[in-house]
C-alpha positions in Angstrom: -42.3 -68.9 95.6 -45.4 -66.8 95.4 -45.2 -63.2 93.9 -47.7 -60.5 95.0 -48.5 -57.5 92.8 -49.7 -54.2 94.1 -52.2 -52.8 91.6 -51.8 -49.2 92.9 -48.0 -49.3 92.5 -48.2 -50.7 89.0 -50.7 -48.0 88.0 -48.5 -45.3 89.4 -45.4 -46.5 87.6 -47.4 -46.7 84.3 -48.6 -43.1 84.7 -45.0 -41.9 85.3 -43.8 -43.7 82.2 -46.6 -42.2 80.1 -45.9 -38.8 81.5 -42.2 -39.1 80.7 -42.9 -40.3 77.2 -45.4 -37.5 76.7 -42.9 -34.9 77.9 -40.2 -36.4 75.7 -42.6 -36.4 72.7 -43.6 -32.8 73.5 -40.0 -31.7 73.7 -39.2 -33.4 70.4 -42.2 -31.8 68.8 -41.2 -28.4 70.1 -37.7 -28.9 68.8 -39.0 -30.0 65.5 -41.4 -27.1 65.3 -38.6 -24.7 66.2 -36.4 -26.2 63.5 -39.2 -25.9 61.0 -39.7 -22.3 62.0 -36.0 -21.6 61.7 -35.8 -23.2 58.3 -39.1 -22.0 56.9 -39.3 -18.5 58.4 -36.0 -17.2 59.6 -33.9 -18.8 56.8 -36.6 -18.6 54.1 -34.7 -16.1 51.9 -31.5 -18.0 52.1 -33.0 -21.4 51.2 -35.3 -19.9 48.7 -32.4 -18.3 46.9 -30.5 -21.7 47.0 -33.5 -23.4 45.5 -33.9 -20.8 42.9 -30.2 -21.0 42.1 -30.6 -24.6 41.3 -33.5 -23.8 39.1 -32.6 -20.4 37.7 -29.4 -19.4 36.0 -28.2 -15.8 35.4 -26.6 -15.7 32.0 -24.6 -12.7 30.8 -25.5 -11.1 27.4 -22.3 -9.9 25.8 -22.7 -6.5 24.1 -21.9 -5.9 20.5 -18.6 -4.0 20.2 -18.8 -0.6 18.6 -17.7 -0.1 15.0 -14.9 2.2 13.8 -15.3 4.3 10.7 -13.3 7.0 9.0 -14.5 10.6 8.4 -16.4 9.4 5.2 -18.0 6.4 6.8 -15.5 3.8 5.5 -15.6 0.9 7.9 -12.4 0.0 9.6 -13.6 -2.4 12.3 -16.9 -4.3 12.6 -18.5 -7.4 14.0 -20.1 -10.5 12.5 -21.8 -13.6 14.1 -20.6 -17.1 13.7 -20.8 -20.5 15.5 -17.9 -21.9 17.5 -17.3 -25.4 18.9 -16.3 -25.0 22.6 -15.0 -27.4 25.3 -15.3 -27.0 29.0 -12.4 -29.2 30.2 -13.8 -29.8 33.7 -17.0 -31.4 32.3 -15.5 -33.8 29.8 -14.8 -37.5 30.3 -11.2 -37.0 29.2 -10.0 -34.1 27.2 -7.8 -35.9 24.7 -10.3 -38.6 24.1 -13.0 -36.0 23.5 -11.0 -34.1 21.0 -10.2 -37.2 19.0 -13.8 -38.2 19.0 -14.9 -34.7 17.9 -12.4 -34.8 15.0 -14.5 -37.6 13.5 -17.6 -35.3 13.5 -16.1 -31.9 12.9 -12.6 -31.6 11.4 -10.1 -30.2 13.8 -6.7 -29.5 12.3 -3.3 -29.0 13.8 -3.6 -25.2 13.9 -6.9 -25.5 15.8 -5.3 -27.7 18.3 -2.3 -25.4 18.8 -4.5 -22.4 19.3 -6.7 -24.4 21.7 -3.7 -25.4 23.8 -2.5 -21.8 24.0 -6.0 -20.6 25.0 -6.3 -23.4 27.5 -3.2 -22.3 29.3 -4.8 -18.8 29.8 -8.2 -20.1 30.9 -9.6 -21.9 33.9 -10.9 -25.5 33.7 -14.5 -24.5 34.2 -14.5 -22.0 31.4 -15.4 -23.0 27.8 -12.5 -22.7 25.4 -13.1 -22.6 21.6 -11.5 -25.4 19.6 -13.1 -24.5 16.2 -14.3 -21.2 15.0 -16.7 -20.3 12.2 -18.5 -23.6 11.8 -20.6 -24.1 8.7 -24.3 -24.9 9.0 -23.6 -28.4 8.0 -20.9 -28.8 10.7 -23.3 -27.4 13.3 -26.0 -29.8 12.3 -23.6 -32.8 12.3 -22.5 -32.0 15.8 -25.9 -31.2 17.3 -27.2 -34.6 16.1 -24.5 -36.3 18.2 -24.2 -33.8 21.1 -25.2 -36.5 23.7 -21.9 -38.2 23.1 -19.9 -35.2 24.1 -20.5 -34.0 27.7 -18.7 -30.6 28.2 -18.9 -29.7 24.5 -21.3 -27.3 22.9 -21.9 -25.0 20.0 -22.0 -21.3 20.8 -23.0 -18.3 18.7 -20.2 -15.7 19.1 -19.5 -12.3 17.7 -16.2 -12.0 15.9 -14.2 -8.8 15.1 -13.4 -8.1 11.5 -11.0 -5.6 10.0 -12.2 -5.4 6.4 -9.2 -3.3 5.2 -6.6 -5.7 6.5 -3.2 -4.1 7.0 -4.4 -0.6 6.1 -4.3 1.7 9.1 -3.7 -1.2 11.4 -1.4 0.8 13.7 -4.2 3.2 14.1 -7.1 0.8 14.6 -5.2 -1.8 16.5 -6.8 -5.1 17.3 -8.6 -7.1 20.0 -7.5 -10.4 21.6 -8.6 -12.9 24.2 -8.6 -11.6 27.8 -5.6 -12.8 29.7 -4.6 -12.6 33.3 -3.0 -9.1 32.9 -6.3 -7.9 31.4 -8.2 -9.4 34.3 -6.1 -7.5 36.7 -6.7 -4.2 34.8 -10.4 -4.9 34.8 -10.4 -5.5 38.5 -8.5 -2.3 39.1 -11.2 -0.4 37.2 -13.9 -2.2 39.3 -15.5 -3.3 36.0 -15.6 -7.1 36.5 -19.4 -7.4 36.1 -19.3 -5.6 32.8 -16.9 -8.2 31.4 -18.8 -11.4 32.4 -19.1 -13.6 29.4 -16.7 -11.4 27.4 -13.7 -13.2 25.9 -12.0 -10.3 24.1 -10.7 -6.9 24.9 -8.8 -4.2 23.1 -5.1 -4.9 22.9 -3.6 -2.0 20.8 -4.4 1.1 18.9 -7.9 2.7 19.2 -9.3 -0.7 20.2 -7.3 -0.3 23.4 -7.4 3.5 24.1 -11.2 3.6 23.5 -12.0 0.2 25.1 -14.5 1.8 27.6 -16.5 3.4 24.8 -16.3 0.5 22.3 -17.1 -2.4 24.8 -20.6 -1.4 25.7 -22.6 -2.6 28.8 -23.2 -6.3 29.5 -26.9 -7.4 29.8 -28.2 -10.4 31.8 -30.9 -13.0 31.2 -32.6 -15.2 33.9 -33.4 -18.6 32.6 -34.9 -21.8 34.1 -32.7 -24.8 33.7 -33.3 -28.5 33.9 -31.4 -31.1 35.8 -28.8 -31.3 32.9 -28.1 -27.6 33.2 -29.7 -26.7 29.9 -32.0 -23.6 29.6 -35.7 -24.5 29.2 -37.4 -21.2 29.7 -36.5 -17.5 29.8 -37.8 -15.7 32.9 -36.6 -12.2 32.5 -34.0 -10.2 30.5 -31.9 -7.0 30.8 -30.6 -6.3 27.3 -27.0 -5.5 26.6 -26.1 -2.0 25.4 -24.0 -2.0 22.2 -20.7 -0.1 22.5 -20.4 3.4 21.0 -19.1 3.8 17.5 -16.0 5.9 16.7 -15.9 8.2 13.7 -12.3 9.3 13.0 -10.6 12.4 11.5 -8.7 9.9 9.4 -9.4 10.0 5.6 -8.9 6.4 4.5 -8.4 7.3 0.9 -5.6 9.6 1.9 -4.3 6.9 4.2 -4.2 4.4 1.4 -2.5 6.9 -1.0 0.2 7.4 1.7 0.7 3.7 2.4 0.9 2.9 -1.4 3.5 5.8 -1.8 5.9 4.0 0.5 5.9 0.9 -1.6 8.2 -1.6 0.2 10.2 1.0 2.1 10.2 1.4 5.8 9.1 4.6 7.4 6.3 6.7 8.7 4.0 9.6 7.8 1.7 11.8 9.8 -0.7 14.4 8.2 -2.6 16.9 10.4 -5.2 19.5 9.9 -3.4 22.6 11.3 -6.7 24.3 12.3 -7.9 21.6 14.6 -5.2 19.1 15.3 -7.2 16.3 13.6 -5.0 13.5 12.2 -5.8 13.0 8.5 -3.4 10.1 8.0 -1.0 8.1 10.2 1.2 5.6 8.4 3.8 3.2 9.8 5.4 1.0 7.1 5.5 -1.9 6.9 2.2 -2.9 8.5 0.4 -6.0 9.6 -3.0 -7.7 9.3 -4.9 -7.3 12.7 -7.2 -10.1 11.7 -4.4 -12.5 12.6 -4.9 -11.7 16.3 -8.6 -12.0 16.7 -8.8 -15.8 17.2 -5.4 -16.0 18.8 -2.4 -15.6 16.5 -0.6 -18.8 15.4 3.0 -19.4 16.5 4.1 -19.3 12.9 2.4 -15.9 12.2 3.7 -14.5 15.5 7.2 -15.6 14.8 7.0 -14.1 11.3 5.9 -10.7 12.6 8.1 -10.6 15.8 11.3 -11.8 14.1 11.0 -9.7 11.0 14.0 -7.3 10.6 11.5 -4.7 9.3 9.5 -4.8 12.6 6.0 -4.5 11.2 4.4 -4.4 14.7 6.4 -1.2 15.6 4.4 2.0 15.2 7.2 4.2 13.8 4.9 7.2 13.6 4.5 7.6 17.3 7.1 5.4 19.0 10.3 5.6 16.9 12.4 8.8 17.4 14.9 10.0 14.8 17.3 12.9 14.5 15.4 15.5 12.5 18.3 16.7 10.3 17.7 19.9 8.4 13.9 19.8 9.0 15.1 21.4 12.3 16.4 24.5 10.6 13.1 26.4 10.1 12.5 26.2 13.8 16.0 27.2 14.6 15.6 30.2 12.3 12.4 31.2 14.0 14.2 30.8 17.4 16.9 33.2 16.2 14.3 35.8 15.1 12.1 35.4 18.2 15.1 35.8 20.7 16.6 38.7 18.7 19.8 36.8 17.9 19.0 37.3 14.2 17.0 39.5 11.9 15.6 38.4 8.5 18.2 40.5 6.7 21.2 39.8 8.8 23.7 37.8 6.8 26.9 35.8 7.4 29.7 34.9 5.1 29.9 31.1 4.7 33.4 29.8 3.9 32.1 26.2 4.0 32.9 25.5 7.6 32.6 26.8 11.2 35.5 26.7 13.6 34.8 26.0 17.2 37.1 25.1 20.1 39.7 23.8 17.6 37.3 21.7 15.7 36.1 22.4 12.2 32.4 21.7 11.5 32.0 21.3 7.8 29.2 22.6 5.6 27.7 20.3 2.9 29.0 22.5 0.1 32.7 22.8 -0.4 33.7 26.5 -0.5 30.4 27.4 1.2 27.3 29.3 0.1 28.8 32.8 0.1 26.6 35.4 1.8 23.7 33.8 3.6 20.7 35.4 5.3 17.8 33.6 7.0 15.8 33.1 3.8 18.8 31.6 1.9 19.9 29.5 4.8 16.6 27.6 4.7 16.3 27.4 0.9 19.8 26.0 0.4 20.0 24.3 3.8 23.2 26.0 4.9 24.8 24.2 7.8 27.3 27.0 8.6 24.5 29.5 9.3 23.0 27.2 11.9 26.3 26.3 13.5 26.8 29.9 14.3 23.2 30.4 15.3 23.3 27.5 17.7 26.4 28.8 19.3 24.7 32.2 19.8 21.5 30.8 21.2 23.1 28.3 23.5 21.7 24.9 24.3 19.3 26.2 27.0 17.9 28.8 24.6 17.4 26.1 21.9 15.7 23.7 24.3 13.4 26.3 25.8 12.2 27.5 22.4 11.8 24.0 20.8 10.0 22.7 23.9 7.1 25.1 23.2 6.4 23.2 19.9 6.1 19.9 21.8 9.4 18.5 20.7 10.8 16.1 23.3 7.4 15.6 25.0 4.4 13.4 24.3 1.7 15.1 22.2 -1.0 13.1 24.1 -2.4 11.7 20.9 -5.3 9.3 21.6 -3.2 6.2 20.9 -1.2 4.2 23.4 2.5 3.8 23.2 3.7 7.3 22.2 7.4 8.1 22.9 8.7 11.3 24.3 11.6 11.7 22.0 14.8 13.6 23.1 15.1 17.4 23.3 18.7 17.6 24.5 19.8 19.9 27.3 22.4 19.8 30.1 19.7 18.6 32.5 18.7 15.8 30.1 22.3 14.7 29.7 22.9 14.5 33.5 19.8 12.4 33.8 20.6 10.2 30.8 24.2 9.2 31.7 25.8 8.0 34.9 29.5 8.7 34.5 30.5 12.3 35.3 32.5 12.7 32.1 29.5 11.6 30.0 27.1 14.0 31.9 29.1 17.1 31.0 27.6 19.2 28.3 30.2 20.4 25.7 30.0 23.3 23.4 30.4 21.0 20.4 27.2 19.2 21.4 25.3 22.5 20.9 26.8 23.0 17.5 25.5 19.6 16.3 22.1 20.1 17.8 21.8 23.3 15.7 21.5 21.3 12.5 19.2 18.7 13.8 21.9 16.1 14.6 23.6 15.1 17.8 21.3 14.0 20.6 18.2 15.3 18.9 15.5 12.6 18.3 11.8 13.2 17.5 8.9 11.1 16.3 7.3 11.8 13.0 4.1 12.7 14.9 6.0 15.4 16.9 7.5 16.9 13.8 4.1 17.0 12.0 2.5 18.6 15.0 5.4 21.2 15.2 4.8 22.1 11.5 1.1 22.4 12.1 1.8 24.8 15.0 4.3 26.8 12.9 1.8 27.4 10.1 -1.0 28.1 12.6 0.8 31.1 13.9 2.1 29.3 17.0 -1.2 27.8 18.2 -0.5 24.2 19.3 -3.3 21.7 19.3 -3.4 18.2 20.9 -3.5 15.9 17.8 -6.5 13.5 17.9 -7.7 10.7 15.7 -11.3 10.4 16.9 -13.7 13.1 15.7 -17.1 11.8 17.1 -18.1 9.2 19.6 -21.6 8.0 18.5 -24.1 6.7 21.1 -25.4 3.3 19.8 -28.9 3.8 21.4 -29.7 7.4 20.4 -27.3 8.0 17.5 -26.2 11.2 19.2 -22.7 12.3 18.2 -20.4 13.6 21.0 -17.9 15.8 19.3 -14.2 15.4 20.3 -13.5 19.1 20.4 -10.2 20.5 19.2 -8.0 21.0 22.2 -5.6 24.0 22.2 -2.6 23.2 24.3 -0.7 26.5 24.2 -0.1 29.7 22.2 3.5 30.2 21.4 4.4 34.0 21.6 5.5 34.5 18.0 5.6 37.7 15.9 3.6 37.3 12.7 6.4 38.9 10.6 8.8 36.3 11.9 6.5 33.4 11.1 5.9 34.9 7.7 9.7 35.2 7.0 10.2 31.5 7.8 7.2 30.4 5.8 8.3 32.4 2.7 11.6 30.6 2.8 9.9 27.2 3.1 7.7 28.0 0.1 10.9 28.9 -1.8 12.4 25.5 -0.8 9.7 23.8 -3.0 10.2 26.3 -5.8 14.0 26.5 -6.3 15.5 24.8 -3.2 16.0 21.2 -2.1 12.3 20.4 -2.6 11.9 21.9 -6.0 12.4 18.6 -8.0 9.7 16.8 -6.0 7.2 19.7 -6.4 8.0 20.7 -10.0 4.8 21.5 -11.9 2.5 21.5 -8.9 -0.6 23.7 -9.6 -0.5 25.0 -6.0 2.0 26.6 -3.7 3.4 24.7 -0.8 6.0 25.0 1.8 8.5 22.4 2.8 11.9 21.4 4.1 14.1 18.4 3.4 16.2 16.7 6.0 18.9 14.0 6.2 19.5 12.2 9.4 22.8 10.3 10.0 22.4 6.8 11.2 26.1 6.4 12.3 29.1 8.7 12.6 31.2 9.3 9.5 34.2 10.3 11.7 35.2 12.9 9.2 34.9 10.8 6.0 32.7 11.6 3.1 29.3 9.9 2.9 28.9 7.8 -0.3 25.5 6.0 -0.3 26.6 3.1 -2.5 29.5 2.2 -0.2 27.3 2.0 2.9 25.1 -1.0 3.9 21.4 -0.3 3.3 20.4 -0.2 7.0 23.3 2.2 7.8 22.4 4.7 5.2 21.0 8.1 6.2 17.3 8.5 7.0 15.2 10.7 4.6 13.0 13.5 6.1 10.5 15.9 4.6 8.1 18.3 6.3 5.5 20.2 4.4 2.3 22.2 4.4 -0.2 23.3 1.7 -1.7 25.4 0.3 1.0 28.0 1.2 -1.4 30.8 2.1 -4.1 28.9 4.0 -2.7 25.5 4.9 -5.2 22.6 5.1 -2.6 19.9 5.7 0.7 19.8 7.5 2.8 16.6 7.4 6.1 14.9 8.2 7.5 12.0 6.2 10.4 9.8 7.4 11.9 7.1 5.2 14.3 4.8 7.0 17.7 4.6 5.2 16.2 6.5 2.3 19.1 8.9 1.8 18.6 12.6 1.2 15.2 14.1 2.1 14.7 15.2 -1.5 15.5 11.7 -2.7 12.8 9.5 -0.9 10.6 11.5 1.5 9.8 14.5 -0.7 8.2 12.5 -3.5 6.0 10.7 -1.0 4.8 14.0 0.4 4.0 15.3 -3.1 1.7 12.3 -3.8 -0.1 12.8 -0.5 -0.6 16.5 -1.0 -1.7 16.1 -4.6 -4.5 13.8 -3.5 -5.6 15.9 -0.6 -5.8 19.1 -2.6 -6.5 17.8 -6.1 -7.9 14.3 -5.7 -5.1 13.0 -7.9 -4.5 9.3 -7.5 -1.1 7.9 -8.4 -0.9 4.5 -10.0 2.4 3.4 -8.3 4.5 4.1 -5.3 6.3 7.4 -5.2 9.5 7.0 -7.3 12.8 7.6 -5.7 14.5 10.6 -7.2 18.0 9.2 -7.8 19.3 12.5 -9.2 18.4 14.3 -6.0 21.6 12.8 -4.4 23.5 15.6 -5.9 21.5 18.2 -3.8 22.3 18.2 -0.1 19.6 18.7 2.5 
């Protein structure tokens, strides 16, 4: 069979094929050019950033934390640099195997492992977690030489917080600790996440917590070029970190140490205030604790020792624990009687040794009574009967309204976290406090007990010290404050924390003078005279004894009562008597009469503040003072 070819037909078909192929190639080229345009022009910024992110890393520069010093420049909190060995769990070839292999290069003991496990639980797998702190130069060199064996492990230079005075003033300074989830939530609430990039620690208590914003500083950033292994090879640009501000306190650490030593191994608290400014000169809570234990993450053993101790060393008794004020309440009651017109300085009562009310006999401390008693004598000899009658005349609302002006029963707003309100009792308070109707009712007998600082009364040592400061400052109440200056780390400029008057209590100078004269007499011939015998200065004071449990009509004999059920010992004081430079309150838990334990401590503190006199031992307990009631 013969096939014939038409040349024109073949040529036409070939041209159509070429045309189709050309159009197809052109379309492909247009599509490719469009894609190139899209990628290189329209998406240039996006892909350029992605490429730069692979090449450039943005690293945070953690700021130095501000230091804390006392009024004389004594350092209470500072920083130092040291090397840490850190593991990023997500980048290791097996966490347990890595730790075991590391132990052959750098010793890792059981405590290090326990702390690492605890920190690991609070961290994310892509975050580095320290397994060894404070490496020596030899240990750093040993690890660096074998770093290639340990992916996900590196040596970092870190700043560590140090509290050089240990347990001294630890309740004031507080401590820092590693950032946990609760801290992260607070940081997010403050919209401050960027400023904590790279930071591992944050203030947890004390001034470290309340002044966290000032102490932390501002985080800097560094742009570095990295290689394929993720290691920095070149720095491109840098924004330096700004060191946190320093804090200068009103606190006098020498006075603080004198007060802490005076307590010895007794439990209690002391607060000393400059009445003219509200500056806190000393704030003691005994026993104390070493804040350095918390910096690296406290061990289980140390935490158990602190948390389970019956002496509760972590408790800040000065601002959180509230106690019945006992007879230290009486000068304020006397002033209330004068101010309201219920009493005059010369008005006297006859004290038979008891006060009868609603069929109940409220006993005085002295059998047979104190005879004829006016305001002056009532404070000097601490006559209960005088204040039973005065409380009945004032009424509970009158007492509460007057005492509230001194800040009793409300927070003073000291610049420390964790302050308690205390209890200034009133019918409204009782209705709020109790649920059952029979418990909510206010009885007249409740008022009588309140009049001598017992009953529902409960105030912190800080509140009592601030009340004394207001009394000797003619009724001018200041907000107590620990920080005196906030110092800018860049300029050295000091921002003064100005004294902040809260209110002026309307008191007559002659009434204040009458109460102060009686308080001076307390330390000359009254219940504080033994503690202040031979003092070359005049001071005012008042002892107080607070019951821990009800005697139910029986006589209190200290030796027959278990130590932790014995009365608390109070003493409030100020000095010098004419122009006070210091006002203080001392509380010794289960210390007995105020003249027995608290007053000798106050004497040592005032002796140092006014005379520079340094005792060589804790304040001795005045065992003979038990014969004198408070």
